[in-house]
C-alpha positions in Angstrom: -14.4 20.0 -8.6 -18.2 20.2 -8.5 -20.1 18.2 -11.1 -21.6 21.3 -12.7 -18.1 22.8 -13.2 -16.5 19.9 -15.0 -15.5 20.5 -18.7 -18.1 19.0 -21.1 -15.6 16.4 -22.3 -15.1 15.2 -18.7 -18.8 15.4 -17.9 -19.8 13.2 -20.7 -17.4 10.5 -19.5 -19.6 10.1 -16.4 -22.6 8.9 -18.5 -21.6 5.2 -17.9 -19.1 5.4 -15.0 -21.2 7.6 -12.7 -24.7 8.0 -14.1 -26.3 9.5 -11.0 -23.7 12.3 -10.9 -24.0 12.8 -14.7 -27.8 13.1 -14.3 -27.5 15.7 -11.5 -25.1 17.8 -13.6 -27.5 17.6 -16.6 -30.4 18.7 -14.5 -28.5 21.8 -13.4 -27.7 22.5 -17.1 -31.4 22.0 -17.9 -32.6 24.4 -15.3 -30.1 27.1 -16.4 -30.9 26.7 -20.1 -34.7 26.6 -19.7 -34.3 29.7 -17.5 -32.6 31.6 -20.3 -28.9 31.0 -19.6 -27.7 28.3 -22.0 -25.3 25.8 -20.3 -22.0 24.9 -22.0 -22.6 21.3 -21.0 -25.4 21.0 -23.6 -24.6 20.7 -27.2 -25.8 23.5 -29.5 -27.8 21.0 -31.6 -29.6 19.8 -28.4 -30.4 23.4 -27.4 -31.8 24.1 -30.8 -34.1 21.1 -30.5 -35.3 22.4 -27.2 -36.0 25.8 -28.7 -38.0 24.2 -31.6 -40.0 22.2 -29.1 -40.7 25.2 -26.9 -41.8 27.1 -30.0 -44.2 24.3 -30.7 -45.8 24.7 -27.2 -44.1 21.8 -25.4 -44.3 22.4 -21.6 -41.1 21.2 -20.0 -42.7 21.0 -16.6 -45.2 18.3 -17.4 -46.1 17.7 -21.0 -48.2 14.8 -22.1 -47.7 13.4 -25.7 -50.2 13.9 -28.5 -52.1 10.7 -29.2 -52.7 10.1 -32.9 -54.7 7.0 -32.2 -56.1 5.0 -29.3 -54.0 2.1 -28.2 -56.3 -0.5 -29.8 -56.4 1.5 -33.1 -52.6 1.7 -33.1 -52.3 -2.0 -32.5 -54.6 -2.7 -35.5 -52.5 -0.3 -37.6 -49.3 -2.0 -36.6 -50.5 -5.4 -37.9 -50.6 -4.1 -41.4 -47.4 -2.1 -41.2 -44.3 -3.1 -43.2 -42.2 -3.4 -40.0 -44.6 -6.0 -38.5 -42.6 -8.7 -40.3 -39.4 -7.7 -38.6 -40.7 -7.4 -35.0 -40.2 -11.0 -34.0 -36.5 -10.8 -34.9 -36.1 -7.4 -33.2 -37.8 -8.8 -30.1 -35.4 -11.7 -30.0 -32.4 -9.5 -30.3 -33.3 -6.5 -28.1 -36.4 -7.1 -25.9 -36.2 -8.2 -22.2 -39.6 -9.6 -21.1 -38.3 -11.3 -17.9 -39.7 -10.2 -14.5 -36.5 -8.1 -13.8 -36.3 -6.6 -17.3 -35.8 -2.8 -17.1 -35.8 -1.6 -20.6 -38.4 -1.3 -23.4 -38.1 -2.1 -27.1 -40.1 0.6 -28.9 -40.8 0.8 -32.7 -42.5 3.8 -34.2 -43.7 4.6 -37.7 -41.9 7.2 -39.9 -43.6 10.1 -38.1 -42.8 8.9 -34.6 -46.1 7.3 -33.6 -45.5 4.4 -31.3 -46.7 1.1 -32.9 -45.0 -1.5 -30.8 -43.8 -1.8 -27.1 -42.1 -4.9 -25.8 -40.8 -5.3 -22.3 -41.4 -6.6 -18.8 -44.6 -5.7 -16.8 -42.5 -3.4 -14.6 -41.0 -1.5 -17.6 -44.4 -1.2 -19.3 -46.0 0.2 -16.1 -43.3 2.9 -15.9 -43.9 3.8 -19.5 -47.6 4.0 -18.9 -47.0 6.7 -16.4 -45.5 8.8 -19.2 -48.2 7.8 -21.7 -45.3 6.1 -23.6 -47.9 3.8 -25.3 -49.1 2.7 -28.7 -50.6 5.6 -30.6 -48.6 8.3 -28.8 -46.7 10.7 -30.9 -43.0 10.7 -29.8 -41.9 13.2 -32.5 -40.5 16.7 -31.5 -44.0 18.3 -32.0 -45.7 15.5 -30.0 -43.7 15.4 -26.8 -40.5 17.5 -27.3 -36.9 16.5 -27.5 -36.2 12.8 -27.1 -34.1 10.2 -28.9 -36.9 9.2 -31.3 -37.5 12.8 -32.3 -33.7 13.4 -32.7 -33.4 10.3 -34.9 -36.2 11.6 -37.1 -34.8 15.1 -37.3 -31.2 14.2 -38.0 -31.7 10.9 -39.8 -29.0 9.4 -37.6 -28.8 7.4 -34.4 -29.3 9.4 -31.2 -28.9 8.7 -27.5 -30.5 11.0 -24.8 -29.7 10.7 -21.2 -31.8 12.1 -18.3 -32.2 15.9 -18.5 -31.1 15.9 -22.1 -34.8 15.3 -22.6 -36.7 18.6 -22.5 -39.7 17.4 -20.5 -38.8 17.0 -16.8 -40.9 13.9 -16.3 -38.5 12.1 -18.7 -35.3 12.9 -16.7 -35.2 9.5 -15.0 -34.9 7.8 -18.5 -32.3 7.2 -21.1 -33.3 6.5 -24.7 -31.3 5.2 -27.7 -32.9 5.4 -31.1 -32.1 5.1 -34.8 -34.1 5.4 -38.0 -35.0 2.2 -40.0 -34.7 2.9 -43.7 -36.2 1.2 -46.8 -33.2 -0.6 -48.3 -34.3 0.3 -51.8 -35.3 3.9 -51.5 -33.5 5.0 -48.4 -36.7 6.5 -47.0 -37.3 6.3 -43.3 -40.0 3.7 -42.5 -39.8 3.8 -38.8 -37.6 4.3 -35.7 -36.2 1.6 -33.4 -35.8 2.8 -29.8 -34.5 1.2 -26.6 -35.6 3.1 -23.4 -35.3 2.5 -19.7 -34.1 4.0 -16.4 -30.9 6.0 -17.1 -28.8 3.7 -14.9 -29.7 0.8 -17.2 -28.0 2.3 -20.3 -24.6 0.8 -21.2 -21.8 1.6 -23.7 -23.3 -1.2 -25.9 -26.8 0.3 -26.0 -26.1 2.3 -29.2 -24.3 -0.7 -30.8 -27.2 -3.0 -30.1 -29.7 -0.5 -31.6 -27.6 -0.2 -34.7 -27.4 -3.9 -34.9 -31.2 -4.1 -34.7 -31.6 -1.6 -37.4 -29.3 -3.5 -39.7 -31.3 -6.7 -39.0 -34.6 -4.9 -39.8 -33.2 -3.5 -43.0 -31.8 -6.8 -44.1 -35.2 -8.4 -43.6 -36.9 -5.6 -45.4 -34.8 -6.3 -48.5 -36.8 -9.4 -49.2 -40.2 -8.0 -48.1 -42.9 -6.9 -50.6 -42.7 -3.2 -51.6 -45.1 -0.8 -49.8 -47.3 -0.7 -52.9 -47.5 -3.6 -55.3 -49.1 -4.3 -58.7 -52.5 -2.8 -59.0 -51.8 -0.4 -56.2 -52.2 -2.9 -53.4 -50.7 -2.1 -50.1 -48.2 -4.5 -48.5 -49.6 -6.4 -45.5 -48.1 -8.9 -43.2 -51.3 -10.9 -43.5 -50.2 -11.8 -47.0 -47.5 -14.1 -45.5 -49.8 -16.3 -43.4 -48.8 -19.9 -43.5 -45.6 -19.3 -45.3 -47.2 -18.1 -48.6 -46.1 -14.7 -50.0 -48.2 -12.1 -51.7 -47.4 -10.9 -55.3 -44.2 -13.1 -55.4 -42.7 -11.7 -52.2 -40.4 -14.0 -50.3 -41.2 -15.3 -46.9 -38.8 -14.7 -44.0 -37.6 -17.3 -41.6 -35.7 -16.0 -38.5 -33.7 -18.6 -36.6 -32.3 -18.0 -33.1 -29.4 -20.4 -32.8 -27.0 -18.7 -30.4 -27.4 -19.9 -26.8 -29.4 -22.7 -25.4 -33.0 -21.8 -26.3 -33.2 -22.1 -30.1 -36.4 -20.8 -31.8 -37.8 -20.0 -35.2 -40.3 -17.3 -36.4 -41.8 -17.2 -39.9 -43.2 -14.0 -41.5 -43.7 -12.0 -38.3 -45.5 -14.8 -36.6 -45.0 -16.2 -33.1 -41.6 -17.3 -32.1 -41.6 -21.1 -31.8 -39.2 -23.0 -29.7 -37.2 -25.7 -31.4 -35.9 -29.0 -30.0 -32.1 -29.3 -30.1 -32.3 -31.9 -32.8 -34.4 -29.7 -35.1 -32.3 -26.7 -34.4 -29.2 -28.7 -35.4 -30.8 -29.7 -38.7 -31.9 -26.1 -39.5 -28.4 -24.9 -38.6 -26.9 -27.4 -41.0 -29.4 -26.4 -43.7 -28.5 -22.7 -43.2 -24.8 -23.5 -43.6 -25.0 -25.0 -47.1 -26.9 -23.5 -50.0 -26.6 -26.5 -52.3 -28.5 -28.6 -49.7 -28.0 -32.1 -48.2 -29.1 -35.5 -49.2 -31.1 -37.5 -46.6 -28.2 -39.8 -46.1 -25.7 -37.0 -45.6 -27.9 -35.3 -43.0 -28.5 -38.7 -41.3 -24.7 -39.2 -41.0 -24.1 -35.6 -39.8 -26.8 -35.8 -37.2 -26.7 -39.4 -36.0 -23.3 -40.7 -37.2 -23.1 -44.3 -38.6 -26.3 -45.2 -36.9 -28.3 -42.5 -38.8 -31.0 -43.4 -41.3 -32.7 -41.4 -44.1 -36.0 -42.4 -42.6 -35.2 -40.6 -39.3 -34.3 -37.5 -41.2 -37.6 -37.6 -43.2 -39.5 -37.9 -40.0 -37.7 -34.8 -38.6 -38.4 -32.9 -41.8 -42.1 -33.7 -41.5 -42.1 -32.3 -38.0 -40.3 -29.1 -39.1 -42.8 -28.6 -41.8 -45.7 -29.1 -39.4 -44.3 -26.3 -37.3 -43.1 -23.8 -40.0 -44.8 -24.8 -43.2 -43.1 -25.6 -46.5 -39.9 -23.9 -45.8 -37.7 -26.9 -46.7 -37.5 -28.6 -50.1 -36.4 -32.2 -50.6 -34.0 -34.0 -53.0 -31.7 -32.5 -51.7 -33.0 -31.0 -48.5 -32.5 -27.2 -48.6 -34.4 -24.1 -47.7 -37.1 -23.2 -50.3 -36.1 -20.5 -52.8 -39.2 -18.6 -51.7 -37.8 -18.2 -48.2 -35.1 -15.8 -47.0 -33.4 -17.2 -43.9 -31.7 -15.0 -41.3 -30.0 -16.4 -38.3 -28.5 -14.6 -35.3 -25.2 -16.3 -36.1 -25.3 -15.0 -39.7 -25.8 -11.5 -38.4 -22.6 -11.8 -36.3 -20.8 -13.1 -39.3 -22.1 -10.3 -41.5 -20.8 -7.7 -39.0 -17.4 -9.4 -39.1 -17.3 -9.4 -42.9 -18.1 -5.7 -43.0 -15.4 -4.9 -40.4 -17.9 -3.9 -37.6 -16.2 -5.8 -34.8 -17.9 -4.0 -31.9 -21.3 -4.7 -33.4 -20.4 -8.3 -33.9 -19.5 -8.7 -30.2 -22.7 -6.9 -29.2 -24.8 -9.3 -31.3 -23.0 -12.4 -30.0 -24.4 -13.2 -26.5 -23.7 -16.9 -26.5 -22.1 -19.6 -28.6 -23.9 -21.4 -31.4 -26.3 -24.1 -29.9 -24.0 -24.4 -26.9 -25.9 -27.5 -25.6 -25.3 -29.4 -28.8 -22.7 -32.2 -28.8 -23.0 -32.7 -32.6 -19.6 -32.8 -34.3 -20.6 -30.7 -37.3 -22.4 -28.1 -35.2 -19.3 -28.0 -32.9 -17.1 -27.2 -35.9 -19.5 -24.3 -36.9 -19.6 -23.1 -33.2 -15.8 -23.1 -33.0 -15.4 -21.4 -36.3 -17.7 -18.5 -35.4 -16.2 -18.1 -32.0 -12.6 -18.1 -33.3 -13.6 -15.6 -36.0 -15.0 -13.2 -33.4 -12.0 -13.6 -31.2 -9.5 -13.1 -34.0 -11.3 -10.0 -35.1 -11.4 -8.6 -31.5 -7.6 -9.3 -31.2 -6.9 -7.5 -34.5 -9.1 -4.5 -33.7 -6.5 -2.7 -31.5 -9.4 -1.7 -29.2 -8.3 -2.6 -25.6 -11.7 -1.9 -24.1 -13.3 -4.3 -26.6 -10.7 -7.0 -25.8 -11.4 -6.7 -22.1 -15.2 -7.0 -22.8 -14.5 -10.1 -24.9 -12.2 -11.7 -22.3 -14.8 -11.3 -19.6 -17.5 -12.9 -21.7 -18.2 -16.7 -21.6 -17.1 -16.9 -25.3 -13.7 -15.2 -24.8 -13.0 -16.4 -21.3 -10.0 -18.5 -22.4 -8.6 -16.1 -25.0 -5.3 -15.5 -23.3 -3.9 -13.8 -26.4 -6.6 -11.1 -26.3 -5.9 -10.6 -22.6 -2.2 -10.2 -23.2 -2.7 -7.7 -26.0 -5.1 -5.7 -23.9 -2.6 -5.6 -21.0 0.1 -4.5 -23.4 -2.1 -1.6 -24.6 -3.3 -0.5 -21.2 -0.4 -1.5 -19.0 -0.4 -4.5 -16.7 -1.2 -2.4 -13.6 -4.6 -1.3 -15.0 -7.2 -2.7 -12.6 -9.3 -4.0 -15.5 -6.3 -6.0 -16.7 -5.8 -7.4 -13.2 -9.4 -8.7 -13.2 -8.9 -10.4 -16.6 -5.5 -11.8 -15.6 -7.0 -13.4 -12.5 -9.7 -15.0 -14.6 -7.2 -16.3 -17.2 -5.1 -17.8 -14.4 -8.1 -19.7 -13.1 -8.9 -21.0 -16.6 -5.3 -22.1 -17.0 -5.4 -24.0 -13.7 -8.7 -25.7 -14.7 -7.1 -26.8 -18.0 -4.1 -28.3 -16.3 -6.1 -30.0 -13.6 
């Protein structure tokens, strides 16, 4: 059967399994629809969006976006925007600035104007060719149908692939976007978008964007309101040095999953943490009532630990992050809201969002740490994720879990997936082979 003749339900299945074939089929559907013969392979809502864009004067052959501000002006505006405080956390979760990074993290304001772009030089260069830059209007009226415009129009997450974009120059891209809402009023304050070449999109792209939106909205809960007493506008500058404006709480974002722990305070620069300081901060985040110096000394150093050594480490933490920790007992200041990537995973599990928890769980907690207390927390989180995956009844999610470093020894999940899919399924064969290798290593 030719790609263009597949039923739409079958065609959409190719999005991840055969993206090039799917893109070709969509381009044919695009040509037919723009020429006046709507294709059944395009949803009615997408065609309506195209019609609105065309009525606004968008040229599908080569349309450049409207620029509301120059790049430098947009960057100045972004520094005072409410979402500036959440950008370090979103960058940690979603951005890829490595040399081989292919996708961009984009955040716009509530009208679709691009305020932030984070990505590799290669990805930024590709975006430059489309004028996908700070200050560009990525709403429906600015550049036609795209994921950002769909998120603004529908108020819901959207993913557009290749020729689902109206403008042909965007057909090599896939974009996944979702609105970020004020947690108190429900109003849209911006849009989070992840964009890149269409072959780079994965089944987890939408889950990761939703996870990023949840993180942003959690951080906004403790941020100052847009307009405070006396009509003053909220500004990220009010948080400099760990001090909050008009009683607003500071935000400390800790990255503890993996082997490169870091901390960012109030939208500032992400600061790397030594393993010892990361262990201390992880312990502080695990217990709201705090720790005495002697308790921390024992947890960190064992019988050889001293309170003096802990006081020295706390002095170094404060020199990096400001007065985020109170003493007697040691605990995070009541003026600081602490969010860790591990707590985001746990939050997803508590709310029953197992797929989102797996997507937000790229590595074990401080996996280079040999500390006993940290090891207990690491094992507790890993087992909680694994148990939730096994109980989900989702065979695809179980296979994803079993092929990750965190679930590589979860033979129970592998057996459950095999029972659901059948032992002859090639995906199960791959997992079974890996489990057999793990079993041999354990017995060696």
